[in-house]
KOLFI-659840 format. One record per residue: residue in one letter; x, y, z of N, C-alpha, C in turn. Coordinates in pm, whole numbers, plus 50000, padded with zeros to 5 digits. Atoms other than C-alpha are relative to their C-alpha. Layout:
BEGIN
aXYZXYZXYZ ...
This chain:
BEGIN
m501445007250056714834680164027499874988750041 v500235014349947715274644064100499594998550113 k500525000249873714884650064456498485003050000 e501424995250019711514669664384498964987249965 t500625008950069710364638264190499204990350111 e500355009749891709984617964507498555003250068 s501514996949952706744637364615498965000549875 g500964999350106705244635964281500625004549857 p499434997050110705864643963902500435014149992 v499494985950005707804674763829499645002549845 v500314996250150706194692263514500815011349958 i498884991450041708554709763295499165010349875 t500924988750089707164740563066501075004549915 k499164991050129708524757262746499045010949962 n500854988950044707134790762692498675000950086 g501365000649923704574787062980499054988249964 k500825010850040703244754762807500594987350056 r499465014749958703524717462964500684994249877 c499455008450119706034698762743500574986250041 a499345010049962707354672162961499854998150162 a500125003049882707304656763302501144990650057 l499055008149918709874640963546499424991850093 v500665010749891708714608863744501004992850065 h498995006549919710414592964022499894983949966 l500235013450018710844554963953500804994650139 g499405007949884711434535764272500994989449975 k498975009450011714144509664334499164987149948 d500865011650064711414483264265499075001049897 e500884998150119709854496763957501034996649884 d499485003550111710764483263635500125009749881 m500214990550082711774506963368499234996649863 e500775005150113710544486963069498585000550018 t501454999149977707134483663230499395014250016 f500284984749980707034521163308499995006349851 i500144993150134707824531662953498784992649912 l501315006250068705364505462789498725004250060 s501424996149947702524516963019499755011849966 h500144987150031702934552262910500285001449842 s499884998950137703474544362536498694998549927 p501474999750079700154553862310500244988049912 r499935009750112701454529862033500014985150077 f499945014849949701964499562273498694997950063 l501385001749932698604506862462499134995949859 e500974999550133696994509562094500114983649956 l499845014150027698484473662014499264991350105 v500765007849924697174460162324498464998549980 d501455000150045693724471262244499774995049915 q500465008550120693564458461910500154985950027 a500085015649978694714423862029499004995150082 s500975005049898692384422162301498585001949902 e500865001550076689684433162054499784989049888 s499975014350090690724407361795499694988850058 a500175011049907690684381862065498435000350026 r501485000749962687074391062157499184997949871 q500635003950137685824389861788500194987449954 k499605013350044687574359261720499784989750091 r499975010749877686754342962045501154993250041 g498555006049960690204337362151499744990450108 t499905011049879691134308762390500575004950115 p499534996349851691214316562763501134996350033 l498775003649943694524317062929500014987150074 n500025012649939693354289163153499854988149932 v499885013350063692364265662881501384998349918 l498745003550040695754272762720501014992850094 a498965005649900697434264663033499854984650025 k500375014949991695754232163055500754992149897 e499445006550137697194223462702501534999550007 l498535001750004700734229662799500604991350090 p499395010249910702974203662941500545007050118 t499444995049872704124206063284501304999250006 p498554998350004707734215363336500694987650081 s499325011049951709814184363436500675005750119 r499114998449875711474185663781501384995749973 r498635002050014715084189163764500624989550114 k499285010349893717184158163935501035008950062 r499004994649927719254171964216501184991749981 n498795006750001722754164464197500484995050161 t499715004249862723294145264534501494997050046 t498735003049990726904139264487500765010850051 r499064988549954729114161664716501504997050003 k498604998750036732504171164662500755000450113 
């Protein structure tokens, strides 16, 4: 079945009704991102946070970025062994 997922999702049925699907995850795909993007609870939390930010007129990211200190550059160790 795993090989079959390379061409698209494989739908699993129980008593003739859809109950699950197998999905191919490529080598560059992140498991956590996949799981969260398919989690109704997580997506609901994202929607609630977005709505809350709109209602409270949240601070845009570009404004927050300007307020953050810039990372200091590391000094390179020029001593060779």
